[in-house]
C-alpha positions as CSV (number, residue, x, y, z in Angstrom):
1,X,108.6,-13.9,4.4
2,X,106.6,-11.4,2.3
3,X,105.0,-12.1,-1.0
4,X,107.5,-10.1,-3.0
5,X,110.5,-12.1,-1.6
6,X,108.7,-15.4,-2.1
7,X,107.9,-14.5,-5.7
8,X,111.5,-13.4,-6.3
9,X,112.8,-16.7,-5.0
10,X,110.3,-18.7,-7.1
11,X,111.1,-16.7,-10.2
12,X,114.8,-17.3,-9.6
13,X,114.4,-21.0,-9.1
14,X,112.2,-21.2,-12.2
15,X,114.8,-19.4,-14.3
16,X,117.6,-21.6,-13.0
17,X,115.6,-24.8,-13.7
18,X,114.7,-23.6,-17.2
19,X,118.3,-22.5,-18.0
20,X,119.6,-25.9,-16.8
21,X,116.9,-27.9,-18.6
22,X,117.3,-26.2,-22.0
23,X,120.8,-27.1,-23.2
24,X,121.4,-24.9,-26.2
25,X,124.3,-24.5,-28.5
26,X,126.2,-21.4,-29.7
27,X,124.7,-19.6,-32.7
28,X,126.8,-19.6,-35.8
29,X,127.9,-16.0,-35.8
30,X,131.1,-14.1,-36.5
31,X,132.9,-12.0,-33.9
32,X,136.0,-9.9,-34.4
33,X,139.5,-10.7,-33.1
34,X,141.5,-7.9,-31.5
35,X,143.4,-7.6,-34.8
36,X,140.2,-7.0,-36.7
37,X,139.7,-10.3,-38.5
38,X,136.5,-12.4,-38.2
39,X,136.0,-15.7,-36.5
40,X,132.9,-17.8,-36.2
41,X,132.1,-18.3,-32.5
42,X,131.3,-22.0,-33.1
43,X,134.9,-22.7,-34.2
44,X,136.2,-22.2,-30.7
45,X,137.7,-25.5,-29.4
46,X,139.0,-26.8,-26.1
47,X,139.6,-30.5,-26.7
48,X,136.3,-31.5,-25.1
49,X,137.0,-29.5,-21.9
50,X,134.7,-26.9,-20.5
51,X,134.5,-23.4,-22.1
52,X,133.4,-20.3,-20.3
53,X,132.1,-17.4,-22.4
54,X,132.0,-14.1,-20.5
55,X,130.3,-11.1,-22.0
56,X,131.8,-7.9,-20.7
57,X,132.6,-4.2,-21.6
58,X,135.3,-1.8,-20.8
59,X,132.8,0.6,-19.2
60,X,131.4,-2.2,-16.9
61,X,133.2,-2.2,-13.5
62,X,131.7,-5.5,-12.3
63,X,132.7,-7.2,-15.6
64,X,136.3,-6.1,-15.2
65,X,136.4,-7.1,-11.5
66,X,135.1,-10.6,-12.4
67,X,137.5,-11.1,-15.2
68,X,140.5,-9.7,-13.2
69,X,139.5,-12.0,-10.2
70,X,139.3,-15.0,-12.4
71,X,142.7,-14.1,-14.0
72,X,144.4,-14.4,-10.6
73,X,143.4,-18.1,-10.5
74,X,143.0,-18.9,-14.1
75,X,146.2,-20.9,-14.5
76,X,145.2,-23.1,-11.5
77,X,141.7,-23.5,-13.0
78,X,143.2,-24.6,-16.3
79,X,145.6,-27.1,-14.6
80,X,142.7,-28.6,-12.5
81,X,139.9,-28.6,-15.1
82,X,141.3,-27.8,-18.6
83,X,138.8,-24.9,-18.8
84,X,139.2,-22.2,-21.4
85,X,137.7,-18.7,-20.9
86,X,136.6,-16.6,-23.8
87,X,135.9,-13.0,-23.1
88,X,133.5,-11.3,-25.5
89,X,133.5,-7.5,-25.4
90,X,130.2,-5.8,-26.2
91,X,131.8,-2.4,-26.6
92,X,130.4,-0.7,-29.6
93,X,132.3,0.8,-32.5
94,X,132.9,4.1,-30.5
95,X,134.5,2.4,-27.5
96,X,136.0,-0.9,-28.9
97,X,139.4,0.8,-29.4
98,X,139.7,0.7,-25.6
99,X,139.4,-3.1,-25.5
100,X,142.9,-4.1,-26.6
101,X,144.8,-1.6,-24.4
102,X,142.7,-2.7,-21.4
103,X,143.3,-6.4,-22.1
104,X,147.0,-5.9,-22.6
105,X,147.3,-3.9,-19.4
106,X,145.3,-6.5,-17.5
107,X,147.6,-9.4,-18.7
108,X,144.6,-11.7,-19.2
109,X,145.4,-15.1,-20.6
110,X,142.0,-15.4,-22.2
111,X,140.9,-15.4,-25.8
112,X,139.2,-12.0,-26.3
113,X,136.8,-11.2,-29.1
114,X,134.7,-8.2,-30.1
115,X,130.9,-8.1,-30.7
116,X,130.6,-4.4,-31.7
117,X,127.2,-4.7,-33.4
118,X,125.8,-6.9,-30.6
119,X,124.8,-9.7,-33.0
120,X,126.1,-12.5,-30.7
121,X,124.9,-10.7,-27.6
122,X,121.3,-10.6,-28.9
123,X,121.4,-14.2,-30.3
124,X,122.4,-15.4,-26.8
125,X,119.9,-13.3,-24.9
126,X,122.4,-11.2,-23.1
127,X,120.7,-8.1,-21.8
128,X,123.1,-7.1,-19.0
129,X,126.8,-7.6,-18.4
130,X,128.6,-9.4,-17.1
131,X,126.8,-12.5,-18.4
132,X,128.7,-15.7,-18.1
133,X,127.9,-19.0,-19.9
134,X,129.4,-22.4,-19.3
135,X,129.7,-24.9,-22.1
136,X,130.2,-28.7,-21.8
137,X,132.3,-30.9,-24.0
138,X,129.6,-30.8,-26.7
139,X,129.7,-27.0,-26.6
140,X,126.2,-27.0,-25.1
141,X,125.3,-24.2,-22.7
142,X,124.8,-26.0,-19.4
143,X,124.9,-23.0,-17.0
144,X,124.8,-19.3,-17.0
145,X,125.0,-16.4,-14.6
146,X,124.2,-12.7,-14.8
147,X,126.0,-10.0,-12.8
148,X,128.9,-10.3,-10.5
149,X,129.5,-10.0,-6.7
150,X,132.6,-11.2,-4.9
151,X,132.5,-14.9,-4.6
152,X,130.6,-15.6,-7.8
153,X,133.8,-17.0,-9.3
154,X,133.7,-19.8,-6.7
155,X,130.2,-20.9,-8.0
156,X,131.5,-20.8,-11.5
157,X,134.5,-22.9,-10.6
158,X,132.2,-25.5,-8.8
159,X,130.1,-25.7,-12.1
160,X,133.3,-26.2,-14.1
161,X,134.6,-28.9,-11.8
162,X,131.3,-30.8,-12.1
163,X,131.8,-30.9,-15.9
164,X,135.4,-32.0,-15.7
165,X,134.9,-35.0,-13.6
């Protein structure tokens, strides 16, 4: 194993350990609903069950692939774990008009909100999408994942199942 690979593995382990060790909560910020009204992200409830917050954009192919893949099994996930998925679009004011038509065509059963100014994205340290957060019953961030490749949804489900036991 070369130095670069070893350093990459160590950095990844360190990031994972830090993100697990630091349970943080959602910042008190407003996002927009698809009909244009404001909602504070901290008011999202799920009766003590896990909440997944997924940052995405209409121009992001991996984001759409992840959310469409989860949508195929979302009803089963909800039955098994009680999880709720909230999709936060980071489309800016120029492209946010594409969000509602895409969501409607995709037949997602998620709550979808807009963060056109990027306030929530910045406050939560989202630099690339997709970026997925998992919240426990106290709405603390207990796990997060950046990017998407086929199979990442299985890891997410494992993390959700750990919380719902």
